[in-house]
Backbone bond lengths (Angstrom), bond angles and torsions (degrees), N, CA, C in turn:
res aa  C-N    CA-C-N  psi(-1)  N-CA   C-N-CA  omega(-1)  CA-C   N-CA-C  phi
1 M - - - 1.443 - - 1.481 110.54 -
2 T 1.358 117.74 134.31 1.496 118.74 179.99 1.535 107.73 -83.61
3 G 1.408 110.40 168.66 1.446 117.39 -175.82 1.512 110.08 -63.54
4 R 1.310 116.22 -32.92 1.503 120.75 -178.04 1.487 109.06 -67.56
5 A 1.421 115.37 -43.04 1.475 120.82 179.47 1.530 111.79 -61.09
6 L 1.343 113.15 -44.74 1.508 121.01 179.20 1.524 109.75 -58.04
7 R 1.383 114.50 -51.82 1.462 119.89 -177.77 1.499 109.18 -62.28
8 A 1.293 121.91 -42.24 1.471 124.43 177.59 1.478 107.03 -61.73
9 G 1.365 121.86 -46.33 1.414 121.84 178.44 1.486 115.35 -61.11
10 A 1.270 118.44 -36.37 1.483 124.55 -178.71 1.499 106.34 -67.26
11 L 1.328 117.36 -48.00 1.523 123.40 -178.46 1.538 109.13 -61.29
12 L 1.300 117.43 -44.64 1.407 120.96 -179.43 1.517 112.21 -66.80
13 A 1.364 117.40 -38.81 1.454 120.02 171.58 1.549 113.77 -58.02
14 L 1.403 116.45 -43.69 1.375 122.88 177.17 1.531 113.23 -58.45
15 A 1.363 111.60 -45.67 1.431 118.71 -179.87 1.534 113.05 -63.43
16 I 1.276 114.43 -47.47 1.538 122.79 177.82 1.515 108.33 -60.43
17 S 1.257 119.01 -42.53 1.512 122.75 -177.40 1.517 106.00 -66.67
18 A 1.390 122.39 -41.46 1.390 124.14 -176.93 1.514 108.39 -65.57
19 Q 1.337 117.91 -42.50 1.453 123.74 -178.87 1.592 109.14 -63.46
20 A 1.379 113.94 -42.98 1.495 118.95 -178.63 1.479 109.29 -62.38
21 L 1.310 121.42 -35.83 1.402 124.58 -179.69 1.587 115.42 -82.16
22 G 1.438 110.48 -1.64 1.443 113.86 179.19 1.569 111.89 79.90
23 A 1.280 117.43 20.86 1.430 120.12 -177.35 1.603 106.03 -74.07
24 E 1.285 110.12 158.53 1.483 119.01 174.38 1.476 106.99 -78.17
25 W 1.332 110.45 175.45 1.480 121.71 177.16 1.541 110.92 -49.82
26 N 1.305 119.24 132.80 1.418 117.44 -174.36 1.606 110.03 -137.48
27 V 1.374 114.65 175.73 1.446 121.71 -175.20 1.506 111.02 -62.02
28 A 1.369 115.06 -42.74 1.464 119.45 -177.60 1.502 112.63 -61.25
29 Q 1.439 118.41 -35.38 1.428 122.74 178.90 1.495 107.03 -68.15
30 L 1.327 115.59 -48.11 1.512 119.05 -178.81 1.542 110.56 -57.00
31 F 1.300 118.75 -50.61 1.436 120.81 -173.44 1.545 106.45 -67.19
32 D 1.308 119.51 -36.24 1.438 121.05 176.79 1.550 112.88 -57.47
33 M 1.349 112.75 -46.59 1.361 122.62 179.91 1.629 108.76 -59.62
34 L 1.267 112.61 -50.44 1.551 118.27 176.61 1.537 112.01 -57.65
35 S 1.266 116.85 -41.45 1.455 122.13 -176.36 1.601 112.55 -62.46
36 R 1.320 111.15 -27.68 1.490 116.69 179.96 1.537 116.33 -94.31
37 S 1.425 113.70 1.46 1.437 115.02 178.29 1.549 113.43 -76.06
38 S 1.226 119.54 155.79 1.475 123.58 176.78 1.530 114.17 -73.84
39 P 1.406 115.83 156.79 1.415 116.46 172.54 1.571 110.06 -49.68
40 A 1.274 113.99 143.53 1.497 120.79 -169.13 1.469 115.83 -119.55
41 K 1.297 116.57 145.10 1.496 122.36 171.71 1.509 104.53 -126.01
42 A 1.276 116.15 138.79 1.446 119.25 179.61 1.552 110.43 -150.25
43 T 1.287 115.59 166.16 1.481 123.59 168.78 1.597 108.68 -99.51
44 F 1.299 115.44 156.20 1.475 115.26 179.98 1.581 105.57 -139.06
45 H 1.391 109.53 151.36 1.456 116.48 165.25 1.503 102.86 -131.27
46 E 1.354 112.69 126.38 1.514 122.14 -171.64 1.569 106.32 -118.41
47 R 1.283 116.22 128.67 1.414 123.78 174.56 1.538 110.49 -118.64
48 K 1.365 116.09 120.06 1.508 120.78 178.01 1.541 109.04 -108.21
49 Y 1.278 108.56 132.79 1.508 121.71 -178.90 1.536 105.60 -108.09
50 L 1.274 116.93 101.64 1.492 125.62 -177.26 1.506 114.27 -112.04
51 A 1.336 118.93 126.72 1.431 122.24 -175.17 1.571 110.82 -57.24
52 L 1.259 119.12 -28.35 1.486 123.87 -178.07 1.536 112.61 -71.67
53 L 1.247 116.94 -19.32 1.481 122.49 -174.26 1.491 116.03 -110.23
54 D 1.286 120.87 145.94 1.476 125.51 177.94 1.590 112.41 -72.10
55 R 1.272 113.48 -29.31 1.458 121.03 -177.15 1.475 112.68 -129.23
56 P 1.335 116.76 151.76 1.473 117.76 176.54 1.516 110.61 -67.18
57 L 1.339 115.84 154.58 1.448 121.91 172.81 1.508 111.45 -97.38
58 D 1.300 115.07 132.23 1.528 120.11 -179.10 1.463 110.72 -112.21
59 S 1.376 115.03 137.37 1.463 119.84 169.31 1.428 110.51 -137.45
60 T 1.315 116.02 155.16 1.534 123.11 174.68 1.482 113.40 -131.96
61 G 1.289 117.17 164.08 1.394 119.08 -179.35 1.542 113.40 167.33
62 E 1.343 117.06 -152.60 1.423 119.49 -177.15 1.494 110.60 -129.36
63 L 1.389 118.69 146.52 1.440 123.07 172.27 1.478 108.18 -121.69
64 A 1.368 110.33 148.34 1.504 118.31 175.66 1.573 105.07 -138.23
65 F 1.302 115.57 137.64 1.367 122.57 176.66 1.509 109.47 -129.65
66 T 1.380 117.47 124.52 1.386 122.95 173.06 1.556 109.85 -119.93
67 P 1.318 112.95 116.55 1.482 116.29 -175.15 1.480 112.86 -61.95
68 P 1.301 126.12 147.88 1.434 122.34 8.39 1.527 113.85 -88.06
69 D 1.373 115.68 -25.44 1.525 115.81 -171.24 1.472 119.63 -142.20
70 R 1.247 118.69 20.92 1.473 118.27 179.64 1.518 108.94 -101.97
71 L 1.312 115.15 117.88 1.454 123.95 -176.59 1.562 105.17 -125.75
72 E 1.334 114.90 124.44 1.468 119.56 174.07 1.474 111.95 -124.16
73 K 1.377 114.42 130.12 1.440 121.59 175.48 1.507 111.76 -116.08
74 R 1.210 119.91 114.03 1.497 123.43 -176.75 1.536 106.72 -107.40
75 T 1.285 118.16 101.85 1.496 117.89 172.36 1.547 109.05 -81.41
76 L 1.318 111.33 135.05 1.514 122.86 -177.94 1.489 108.11 -105.81
77 E 1.322 118.71 -41.08 1.406 121.51 -178.66 1.506 110.29 -132.80
78 P 1.374 124.54 136.72 1.447 124.65 18.65 1.569 110.07 -89.65
79 K 1.301 117.19 -21.36 1.494 122.32 179.71 1.434 108.49 -133.10
80 P 1.390 120.98 135.02 1.431 121.73 176.56 1.511 112.71 -62.66
81 E 1.358 110.96 136.59 1.404 120.57 -179.76 1.506 107.98 -155.01
82 R 1.345 117.65 147.43 1.513 120.53 177.79 1.550 105.57 -136.93
83 L 1.421 110.49 128.23 1.483 120.56 178.10 1.481 102.17 -122.47
84 V 1.386 114.60 128.06 1.457 118.75 174.22 1.569 106.94 -128.14
85 A 1.317 115.57 124.33 1.476 123.10 175.88 1.555 105.18 -109.84
86 E 1.373 111.28 116.82 1.556 115.21 179.06 1.577 101.33 -139.06
87 G 1.360 115.74 126.83 1.422 117.26 -178.74 1.525 110.67 62.73
88 D 1.354 111.43 -134.42 1.499 116.18 -178.88 1.606 109.67 -96.01
89 V 1.332 120.88 11.04 1.401 118.83 -172.65 1.633 105.17 -119.40
90 V 1.348 111.61 138.44 1.429 121.14 172.26 1.489 107.63 -115.15
91 T 1.283 120.07 133.89 1.412 123.65 178.81 1.509 109.21 -122.43
92 L 1.298 117.16 129.43 1.476 121.54 177.70 1.503 108.20 -116.44
93 E 1.317 118.00 130.16 1.493 126.59 174.76 1.517 105.89 -114.64
94 R 1.412 115.40 122.96 1.440 116.97 -179.86 1.526 105.68 -155.64
95 G 1.321 117.25 134.83 1.476 120.52 178.01 1.499 114.30 54.31
96 G 1.295 118.71 39.88 1.432 124.62 177.16 1.554 115.53 74.56
97 K 1.333 113.57 7.83 1.473 117.27 -178.42 1.592 105.83 -116.90
98 R 1.283 112.28 156.29 1.502 122.53 -176.44 1.515 108.67 -128.61
99 Y 1.343 114.08 128.03 1.510 119.09 -179.60 1.591 104.72 -130.25
100 S 1.338 114.47 136.64 1.463 120.87 169.86 1.434 113.23 -124.84
101 I 1.388 115.76 143.50 1.412 120.11 173.08 1.528 111.58 -136.12
102 A 1.280 115.73 158.34 1.515 120.48 175.17 1.544 106.25 -90.43
103 L 1.340 114.09 132.63 1.510 119.05 -178.96 1.593 108.23 -56.80
104 R 1.309 116.58 -40.83 1.443 114.82 -174.77 1.540 115.15 -63.63
105 E 1.483 114.63 -14.94 1.488 118.55 178.40 1.621 107.77 -89.58
106 Q 1.301 116.30 -12.12 1.488 118.20 -174.23 1.540 108.50 -131.96
107 P 1.310 118.67 78.06 1.439 121.38 179.40 1.406 119.45 -55.28
108 A 1.346 117.52 -28.73 1.573 117.34 179.53 1.533 107.30 -72.93
109 V 1.322 119.24 -40.37 1.420 120.59 -179.81 1.578 109.20 -70.77
110 A 1.286 116.10 -34.93 1.502 116.76 -179.73 1.548 110.98 -67.78
111 V 1.306 116.42 -35.76 1.503 115.53 175.41 1.486 114.50 -60.07
112 L 1.344 116.43 -43.05 1.494 118.56 179.28 1.504 112.14 -69.49
113 I 1.302 119.07 -41.63 1.382 121.19 -178.78 1.539 112.90 -68.15
114 E 1.368 118.22 -44.98 1.329 120.23 -174.72 1.650 110.64 -69.86
115 S 1.305 117.86 -28.38 1.469 120.00 -179.84 1.574 104.90 -65.83
116 L 1.269 119.24 -44.90 1.459 119.54 -179.90 1.523 113.25 -70.15
117 R 1.356 114.23 -50.19 1.520 114.75 -174.26 1.546 107.25 -65.76
118 G 1.247 120.39 -43.78 1.503 122.77 -179.78 1.502 110.01 -58.25
119 T 1.380 119.99 -45.17 1.378 121.66 178.28 1.510 114.49 -63.32
120 L 1.366 113.61 -49.04 1.447 117.23 -178.33 1.553 112.44 -66.40
121 A 1.322 119.53 -25.96 1.467 124.53 178.77 1.492 109.04 -83.35
122 G 1.386 120.54 -11.12 1.427 124.83 -172.12 1.517 111.55 59.92
123 N 1.380 115.65 41.10 1.387 122.53 -178.32 1.546 110.53 -100.71
124 L 1.310 115.14 83.00 1.451 121.25 -172.38 1.546 110.48 -62.72
125 L 1.288 115.56 -40.06 1.423 121.77 -178.85 1.526 110.12 -58.98
126 A 1.314 119.57 -45.00 1.481 125.59 179.62 1.489 106.51 -64.00
127 V 1.250 118.89 -49.03 1.514 123.86 -176.13 1.481 110.89 -59.38
128 T 1.372 115.16 -43.22 1.526 117.63 -173.60 1.584 109.03 -80.30
129 R 1.293 118.84 -11.31 1.493 117.17 172.07 1.447 110.43 -72.55
130 T 1.336 122.09 -24.14 1.404 124.00 -173.19 1.544 111.01 -113.22
131 F 1.358 119.91 -27.77 1.431 121.79 -174.96 1.449 113.04 -134.09
132 S 1.328 116.18 156.64 1.479 122.63 160.40 1.426 108.15 -81.29
133 V 1.373 120.46 145.08 1.449 122.01 -172.25 1.506 106.86 -127.69
134 A 1.341 118.68 126.42 1.389 125.21 173.74 1.534 111.07 -122.28
135 L 1.358 114.87 130.83 1.521 118.27 -174.41 1.572 109.19 -110.19
136 E 1.268 114.07 136.98 1.453 120.46 169.50 1.564 112.17 -127.11
137 G 1.312 113.68 154.44 1.491 118.22 178.89 1.477 116.61 90.55
138 S 1.315 119.50 -160.20 1.384 128.33 -177.88 1.518 112.63 -127.47
139 S 1.260 123.14 179.00 1.444 124.64 177.58 1.551 110.09 -59.39
140 Q 1.322 116.93 -31.76 1.442 121.61 178.64 1.534 117.23 -68.78
141 G 1.353 112.53 -26.73 1.435 117.53 179.83 1.547 106.63 -161.55
142 W 1.192 120.38 105.52 1.470 122.29 -175.14 1.537 110.45 -126.86
143 R 1.388 114.21 163.82 1.433 121.85 177.15 1.504 104.05 -151.24
144 I 1.417 111.07 130.75 1.501 119.70 170.80 1.475 108.41 -108.80
145 V 1.377 114.82 141.71 1.363 119.87 173.38 1.519 108.01 -112.35
146 L 1.332 120.84 120.97 1.440 130.43 177.90 1.470 108.39 -100.00
147 R 1.377 115.80 126.67 1.405 118.08 173.98 1.617 106.58 -126.08
148 P 1.329 114.66 128.38 1.564 116.46 -172.53 1.541 107.97 -62.54
149 L 1.286 114.68 139.88 1.434 124.23 178.01 1.569 110.55 -78.24
150 D 1.314 111.42 -37.19 1.594 120.26 -177.04 1.445 106.97 -71.30
151 P 1.399 120.31 124.79 1.376 121.56 173.40 1.477 119.86 -55.75
152 E 1.323 116.70 -35.88 1.430 124.16 178.80 1.585 109.18 -65.67
153 S 1.339 115.31 -44.28 1.505 118.20 178.46 1.565 110.84 -64.92
154 S 1.409 116.56 -36.58 1.449 119.21 179.12 1.528 113.17 -67.99
155 K 1.326 119.45 -10.59 1.400 121.98 -179.94 1.619 106.13 -80.82
156 L 1.346 115.51 -18.82 1.441 123.64 179.83 1.537 113.10 -99.36
157 V 1.310 114.87 -49.85 1.457 122.20 -177.36 1.533 112.66 -121.55
158 T 1.243 121.42 119.66 1.477 120.28 -178.00 1.618 112.27 -79.20
159 R 1.372 109.77 -42.13 1.470 116.37 175.37 1.518 111.62 -165.01
160 I 1.319 115.32 157.42 1.413 124.20 176.77 1.564 104.88 -123.66
161 E 1.324 115.57 128.53 1.498 121.14 177.52 1.482 108.86 -109.39
162 V 1.268 114.37 122.07 1.517 120.61 173.93 1.459 108.82 -113.27
163 S 1.394 115.95 130.83 1.431 116.69 178.33 1.576 108.45 -132.27
164 G 1.367 111.82 159.47 1.414 116.31 -179.91 1.534 113.88 -175.60
165 A 1.316 116.50 -159.36 1.475 121.75 -177.65 1.546 102.38 -147.42
166 Q 1.354 116.15 133.64 1.426 121.48 175.86 1.668 104.72 59.25
167 A 1.319 112.52 -131.48 1.445 120.70 -179.31 1.570 112.37 -97.16
168 Q 1.366 116.73 20.28 1.450 122.28 -175.41 1.515 109.55 -114.11
169 V 1.432 115.78 118.04 1.395 120.33 170.68 1.482 109.48 -77.54
170 R 1.396 117.69 131.86 1.457 118.07 -173.34 1.553 108.31 -119.12
171 T 1.329 123.12 -31.60 1.411 121.16 177.58 1.623 109.24 -138.66
172 V 1.304 114.69 149.52 1.474 119.63 172.28 1.541 102.97 -135.62
173 E 1.394 108.32 124.52 1.505 115.85 -177.16 1.517 107.87 -123.74
174 I 1.347 117.22 115.85 1.476 124.91 179.94 1.540 111.18 -101.98
175 H 1.328 111.49 122.91 1.467 119.23 -179.83 1.497 106.36 -108.99
176 Q 1.314 117.94 119.69 1.514 126.93 -177.35 1.533 106.07 -92.08
177 S 1.254 114.31 150.64 1.483 118.52 178.95 1.554 113.42 -64.37
178 D 1.384 118.07 -24.55 1.443 122.86 179.08 1.519 114.86 -80.83
179 G 1.322 115.58 2.99 1.474 123.70 -178.83 1.505 116.17 93.54
180 D 1.296 117.66 -11.63 1.444 121.04 175.71 1.517 111.13 -72.22
181 R 1.344 119.39 149.66 1.475 119.29 178.59 1.521 103.14 -151.74
182 S 1.396 108.29 165.24 1.450 116.71 177.21 1.614 104.30 -140.17
183 V 1.316 112.16 148.18 1.454 123.33 179.19 1.536 109.52 -124.88
184 M 1.308 116.28 112.64 1.484 118.92 176.50 1.564 109.65 -106.25
185 T 1.329 115.30 122.45 1.469 119.14 175.52 1.500 107.27 -102.34
186 I 1.352 115.83 129.12 1.436 124.83 -173.24 1.476 110.96 -108.36
187 T 1.282 122.72 131.14 1.406 126.83 172.66 1.500 113.14 -123.30
188 P 1.251 115.96 117.94 1.568 120.73 -174.13 1.500 108.06 -65.06
189 V 1.333 116.08 143.81 1.402 123.72 176.93 1.515 108.98 -98.61
190 K 1.328 119.36 127.84 1.482 121.64 -174.58 1.545 105.22 -73.06
191 P 1.369 114.44 138.14 1.484 118.24 179.35 1.512 113.78 -63.80
């Protein structure tokens, strides 16, 4: 049995146990649902609120996630940009130039990438290695609040709020310790 199959089995057992005990909607059930969803493509609208600016910055583009760990964010407006996170490497293409970094060398970037990849993959074990996880709502409308466990990471990001319905992530809100924040609204693209 592969590690992924073992993890999925453990999450399913937790979800079944919770249901058998009459428990309400829980994190294990949500992540089990997310782990069973198909590779996803979506459009996004991101609004960044930065203390240095009078107005928020808006960007739009496309997202693609291929489990277990390939996340691509292609910004179309206001300026073309492509960010691909795969394994431990993040590659950014902007203005005809290409930059690559290892996530282990950039903990601030790693926290942001892993929160989204882990949630989209339904990998509760990976998410709980880095964050505390609190769930609100029901399967019809849920929100998880991720808080970094590492004190160094929490100096950069105080919390990440991910919300959605069923196995669809709809918004990702990142709150930085300096007061800046971003809100990304995600709209699935029909196959």
